[in-house]
N, C-alpha and C positions, 0 to 999 in steps of 0.2 A: 262593149260588153254589156251595157245597161240599156241599149236601144231595143225596145220590145218589138216582137215580130207581129204585133197586132195593134189595131187602132184603139187607143184608150178612150172608152166612153164611160165616164164616171156616172154615178147615180145621184141625182139631185138630192141634197140634204143628207147624204151619207158620207162617211169618211173615205178618203182616197189613199191615205197612208196609214201605217200602223201607229204612227205618232198621233195623227188626228183621232184614231180609234181610241187611244188611251185618254186623250184630252176630252173626247166626247163623253166617255163613261164617267170621268171625274166630274164633269160639269152637270151631267144629267142625274147621276145617282151616286153620290159619294157615300155609299154604305160603309159602315165601320167594319163589317165582316167580309169585305171583298176577298181577302186572302186569309186563310187560316193555316197555321203551322205549329208544330210542337217544338218547344224550347225548354230543355231541362225537365222534360216530363209533363209540361203544362201547355195546353193549347193557347196560342196567342193569335191576335187578329191584326190586320193591316188594312186600312181603307184605300180607296183609289187615290185620294188626295195625298195620303202619306206615301204611297208608292210613286206617285208623280214627283213628289218632293225628292225622294231618294234617286229617282231616275235623273232629275235635274242635276243633283250634286255629282252623280257618277259621270254624266255627260260632260260637265264642266271640268271635272277632275281629269278625264281622258283628254280633253282639249289642252289642259295644262301639260300633259305628257306628250303633246305633239300630234295626237290623233285628229284627223280631219275627215271631212265628208268623203265617202268612198273607200276609206281605209278598212282593213279587216282586223277584227279583234276576236280572239278565240276564247271559248269558255270550256274548261275541262272540269266538270263537276257533276255530282249527283243532283237530283231534284232537291231544291230548297228555296226558301224565300229570296236568298241572295242571288240565285240564278235568275229569277224573274227580274229583280232590280237591275242586275248587270245587263241583261238582255235589253230591257227598255231604255236604260241609259245609253247603251251603244246606238240603238236605233234613233233616239232623240237627238243625237249628235249628227246623224246622217251617215254614220259608219255602218259596217255590216257585221253581224254576229256570225261566227263560225263555231257551231257547237261540236264538241267532241264527247263521245261516250266515255263515261268514267271507267269502263272495262277495257279500254284500249291499252295495248302494250306501249312501251317506250318507243319502239320502232315505228308503230302506227301513228303515234302522236307526232313524232318528228316529221313524218312524211306529210301529214296534213298541215301542220303549222308552217312548214316550208313551202308547200305547194300554194297555199292561199296568201302567203306573204304577210302573215300577222306580225305586227310590231309590238302588240301588247296582248297578254293572255291573263284571264282570270282562272284561278284554281281554287278548289274547295278546301282541301286539307293538306297537311304536310305530306301525306302519302301520294297525293296527286302532284304536288309540287316536285317531289323527288323524281317523278317520271320526266319532267321537263329538265330538271337539273342534270339528270343522267345523260341527256343528249344535247346539252346546251352548246357544245362545240359545233354541233350540226345545225344550229339555228342562228345564223349571223344577223338576221333581220329582227329577231326578237329582242326588244330593248328593256321591257319591263314586265314583271309578273306580279299580279295583285292577288293576295291570298285572303280568302274569306275567313278562315279560322286562324288562330294564333299559331305560330311556329317558333321553334327554338333557335334563336339567332346563333347560338354557339355551335350548333350542329350543321349550319348552312353556310357555305361559302358564297361568294359573289353577292354580298349583301346589297351592293348598289343597284342590283337588278330587282330587288324585292321591296314590296310595300304591302301594308294591310289594306283591306277594303275601307276600314274606318279612316285611315290616313288619306286615302284617295277622296273620300267624301268630304273630309275637312278641307282639302285643297280646293275641291269644287265650291264649297261654301265661300272660301276666301276670294276666288275668282268672281263669284256672283256679286260680292260686295263691290269689287273693283269695276266690273262690267255687267251691270244689272240687265242689259238688253241682249246679251250674247246668246242666252239660251233660246229666247224667242226668235232671234235671227236665224239660229241654226235650224230650228223647227220649220220656219217658213221656207227655208231653202230646199227642203226635202220635197221631191216630186214623186208622183206615182210610179214613174218609170225607173226610179233609182234603185240600185242594189240594196236589198234588205238583209239577205243572208246567203251564205254558201253552205249547203247541206251535203256532206260527203256520203255517197252511197256506200252500202255495207261492204260491197266487194266480194260476192260469192265466187267470182272469177276475176283475176287481174287486180290491179291496184284501184283504190277508191277514186271516184270522180266527183269534183265539186259541182253541185247542181246550183245554177244561178237563178235565184228567185228575187223578183222585184217586190216593192211594197204593194203594187196593184195586183200582182200575181196572187199574193196571199190575201189581201183585203177583199178582192173581188170574190175569192173562193169562200171567205167567211160570210160575206153579205149574201151570196147566192145560196149557200147552205142554210143560212138563217131563213131566207124566203121559202126554201124547200120544206123546212120544218115549221113554217108559220102556224101559229095556234097551238104548238106543242108545249111551249115554255111558259111558266108563270114565275118570273124572276124572284118574286117575293117569297115563294115557297120552295124553290129549287135549292139544292145543295149538292155539289159534285165532289167526289173523292178522286184525286189524281195520283197515280203511281207510275204510269208509263214514263220513260225518260223523255224530257223535253228536247233531248238531242235528236229524237226521232220526229219526222215531219208531222205524223199523226197527232201526237200529244201537244206538239208545239202549236199547231193551228187550232186545236181544241182549246188551248189556253187563251188564244186571242178571241176565239168564239165566246168563251165564258165572259171575258172582259167586255166584249161588245154587247152581250145580252144581260150583263149585270148579274150573272150567276156566281155565287160564292164558290171559291176554289179552295178545297181543303187538301193540303199536301200530305200524303201518306208518309210515315216515317221511313219505311222501306218496303220492299216487296214482301218480306217475311212478316211485316207488321200489318199488312192489309186486312187480314181477318179480324184483328183486334180493333183497328181503326174504323172498320165498317160498323162495329157495334158501338163505338164511341161517337162517331159523327152522325150515323144513321142517314147517309146520303139518299137523294132521290134518283141520282144517275151516276154512272161511272163508265169510263172507257176502258177497254181491255183488249187483249189478244186471245184467240181461241185457246192457247195453252193454259191460261188461267182458268177458263171455264172447264176445261178438261180436268184440271186438278181439283177444282171445287166439286164437280160431279163425282169424280173417282173417290175423293176423301169421304164425302157424305154417304155414298152408297156402300163403300168398303166398310165403314164403321158399323153400319147397320147389318151388313151381311156376315160380319164376323162376330156378331153379338150373341150368336147361338139361337136355338129355337125358343120362342116363335118369331122373334124380331127379324131374323134373317128372311124368313118366308114372307113376312109382312112387307119388308123393303122390296124384295123381288116382285111381289104382287103389285105393290103401289106404283113402282117404276113402269111396269108393263102396262097397267091400266092408264096411268097418266100419259104415256106416250101415245097410246091408241086414241085416247080422248083428244089430245092436243092435235094429232094429225088430222082427225076427222073435223074438228072445230076449225082448224086453220084453213083447211081446204073447202070449208063451207059445205060439208057433207052431214047428213043426219046422224046424230049420236043415238044409238039404241038406248032404250029406257034403262035396261039393266046396267049398261056401261056408265050411264049418267049417275046412277045411284052409287055404283062402285067408285066412281071418281070423287064424289062428295065425301065418301068415307076415307079414300086415299088422301084427300086434302087434310082432313083432321089428323090422321095417323102419321103422315109423312111430309107432305109438301109445305104445310104451314111452318114446319121446323126449318125448312130451307130458307123461307122468307125471313124467319127470325135470325138465322145465322148471317144474313147479309144486311142486318140492321132493321128490317121490317118496313122500310119506306121506299125501297127501290121501285121505280116505275118501269124502267127498262135499262138494259145495258147497251152500250154502243161497242161494236166489235170491228176490228180491222187488222190488217197486217198479214193475214193468212186465211185459208178456207176454214169455215166452221162446219163440223160434221152435223148432219141433220139430226142424228140421235141426241146430240147435246142441245141443239136448238129446241127440239120437242120436249126434252127433259125440263128445261127452264120455262118453256111455255106452260107446261103442266103445273109448274110452281107459281104461275101468274106473273112471271118476269120475262117479257119478251127480250130476245137479243136481236138488236137491229144491226145487221151486218152492212158494212159499206166497203168501198174500194177506192184506192188511189195509190199514188207513188210520190216519192220526193219530187220527181219531175213534173207532177201535176198539182203542186202546192197542197197536196193531201187529197181533197175529196173530188172524185169523178162521179161516183154514184152512191146512193144510200137508200136503205129501207127506212121508212118512217112509221110511226105508230098507226097511221091510217092507211099505209100502203106497204105492208111487210109480207114478203114471200120467202119462206124458208128455202134455203138452197141457193138463193140468188144474192147478189150484192146490191139489189135495189135498182131504181131507175136513175139515169143521169140527172144530176141536180140542174137547176135552172142555169141557162146560158152555157151549158157544157154539151158539146156534140160528141157522139160516139158512133163508130161504124165498125163493121167486121170486114177485114181484108179477105181476099180469096183463100188464103191459107189458114184462115181462122184467127189471125192475130187481131187483138183489139186496138183500134186507132182512136185518138181523141184530139180535138182542137178546141180552142177557146182562150179566154183570158187567164185561165188557170195553168196553161202550159208554160214551162220554164223557158229561159232565154238561151240555154245551151250549157255545155260543160266548161268549166273554168279552164282556160288555156288549152282546150282540146278541140280544135275546129274539126278534125276528121271524125272524132267520135260524135260530135254534135251533128254533123251532116248525116252520119249513118243512122241517127236516131229519128230522122224525119222522112216521110214520104210526102213531098210537097210541103203543105202546111199542117199535115197530120202527124202527130207524135206517135211513134210505134212503141207501144207499152211493153212488148215482149211477152205479154200474157195471151193465152188462147182462150176463147170464150164464144158465147153467142147471146143474142137478144131474143127473148120469147115474143109471142104475139102481142103481149101487153107492154112491151118495152122494158121488162126487167132484164138486167144483165147477169149472166152466169159466167163464172171463171172456171175453166177446165184445168189449166196448169200453166206453168211457165214454158214458153216456147223452147228454151234451151234445155229444159229438164225432161222433155218427153223421152221415153225409152222406146227403142225399136227392137222387137224380138228378132231372132234369126229367121223367123218365118215371115217377117215383113210387117207385123202388126205393131201399131203404135200404142203405148201405154201412158196414161197420165198418172204420175205417182201420187200427187197430193190428195185426190179424192179417196184413193185406196188407203193411204196412210191415215187419213181422218177416220175412216171406218175402223181401222185397227185400234186407234187411240180411244175409241168409245168403250173399250173393254176395261174393267177395273184392274185387270192384270197387266196392262200395257201402258207404260209411261211415254215411250217414244218409239217410232218406227221409221225405217227408211227402205223403200222398195229398190231392189236391184234387178238387173236382168237385161241390160242393154246388150244387144247382139247375142243373147242367149236363147235357148229353146223356150224357156218359161220364166216367169218372175219369181223371185224369192224375196225374203225380207230379213233385215237386221232388226232385232227387237230388244229394246231396253225395258226390262220388267218394271212394273210399279212395285217396288221392293216390299212395301208394307203388306200389300195384299198377296203378293207372290210368296213371301216367306210364311205368312199365315196359312196359305194353302199347303205349302210344303210340310209345315209342322203338323197339320191335320192328317197328313199321310205318313207321319213318322220320319220325314226326311229332314236332315240338318246338314250344315256345312257352310263354308264361305260362299260369297257371291259367285266366285269363279266355279266352285264345285257344284252349286245349284244350277248354274247355266249349262253345265255338261251332263246333268242328271237326265238319263233317258226318259224316265217316267214324267218328269216335269216338262221336258221338251215335247213329248208326245201330247201332253195336256195343252200346252201353248199352241202347238200346230193345229190341234183340233179347234181351239178357240179362234184362231186366225181363219181357218177354213169355214167355220160356221159364220163368222162375220162377213165373209166375202162370197158366200154361196150364191148370192144373186147376181154376181158379175158374169160377164162373158167368159167362156172356157179359157180363152187365151190370157185373161186378166187374173185368173185364180192362182193363188200362191201355192207352190208345190213344196218349197223347202223354207225353213227358217233357221236363223242362228241367234242365240241369246247372248246379249252383250252385258257384261257386269258393270261397265262404266257408262254414265250418262253422256250423251252428246252435250257439250257445253261451250260457252264462250271462252272459258279459261283454257280448255284443251284444244282450242282452235277449230272445233267441229261445228260451231254455230256462229252466225254473224251477230253483231250487237242487237239486231232486230229479231233474233231467235229463229232465223232461217237456217236450214241445213246446208252446210258446205259439202255438197255431195261428192265432189271430186276428192276433197281431203279425207272424208270418211271412207270412200271406196279404196283409196290408196292405203289408208291405215289398216283396213280390214281385208286387204287383198287376198291373203292366204285363206282366211276364213270363208270368204266368198267363193274362192276357187274350190274349196273343199265341198261346198254345197252342190257343185255341178260335176264333180269328178265321177261319181257313181253313174250318172246318167249321160256323161259325155256332153253336157250342155254347154 
């Protein structure tokens, strides 16, 4: 299971395991503000040395519970300082962390805990604990549950299975006094090829699969990403705000990257608190997914455009001027003198306010997880905040390619990072190989074999490389739609175009085996309702979605946004949906990807109605 498919060639003087990476940072730069988090409304700090101390105690505490090298330990928790401590403690013992999204259902939690064979699980709160307890009869291997926050013993049965994190750390301290060399011995026994984590795929189709990643898989990706971004970072000045779940490979590897570079990590209180935390922390960089940028842009522009004359006209004008200026500047084309003057005015009237709303110090955003619409990229470029889009999967230890401040091409996901090979198969699928590629799917040899073409990993994404080596993603191979006329459609780029509208929050293209494409649209309710009120239209969300005048407005908006597409790609019909696609209703994965089959089945009658009149 842990035998790598590649020859390990370590980099002289650099860490080879995640444990060495932590020790390296603690030895080189034990900064007091390495980690920042809010506790009872007050920002607290934790140094690398303090974190290493907690990791030692947790590792030894787990050893006392019988956990040994190679064993799997689950973490069911939201992002918090204890998540990081537990993760590093697991790794320092030589065990493997199996992160679970806090949004998973009881059934999903049971499947993963059983599949990975976890004997111990960390949980954040009583709410998460109850998920495990509800399915405990299905978890014969799970012997102990460690709870971060306090819980009410009188309300919980099976007390012998439970303990607090504080109790575990006390047990670790006691063992350290008895066997002071045990922690160092455990650290030294960890090899680059050893299992570090099992990350379970979101499962848009079928059941989740455990992606086997070794220490060297992740560390090599961190080191080569650092080399790719060489000269970008000034660790003494940087400060990062983190809000994406550590359960996802993107933010997890970013966490290790920050530790490696000595960049302070500030943990956002929650997704809803990000706007306030940006103003409090005033970070210089932040990772995100396109959905967050879509929301920021929609919120800012919608606020201005509903403020009445003349502010609404100023916002429209400024956004238009800014995007024109950004597109010309980014593509190194001459900016007309008048446009240059207009842009300077737009900066003062509008774009400076955007920079202020994100803290005023952001140098760039890092984006991954899904395609970023060009309109959004140019909007933020006009505000002086580049969004550097990258690409990767759980199976590639996160980063395959990335744009950098000195090599950023809007629309692409950048060039492959150092030591990563990429090629395009005959059918357009992106293939990659290198030390970043995973070791297979846990206990699934057939799925593992199907994921490779020789030693090349088949990403499942369709794309191309341009003449300068920048990689472009078209869509997921399995998500391509084929019209009844035989034309293939890539949904994601079209959906990204639609979501650039202030009136559209979410969109999903449909039309497989139909004459033409249609779209399910979830309105941006604040902007949509304001528009309806301005036309004297009121009612419930369901009533507004059925209003012919509003549907006609939205169809016109959709057709305007997609007017530059090929005729067979242009959307002929839409249906407005009152309820958002969400993780809770099972229509989004934990990584915010559309579960297309689930959504299509749920709205089958509505979709059929769109094609009835035309016989499509």
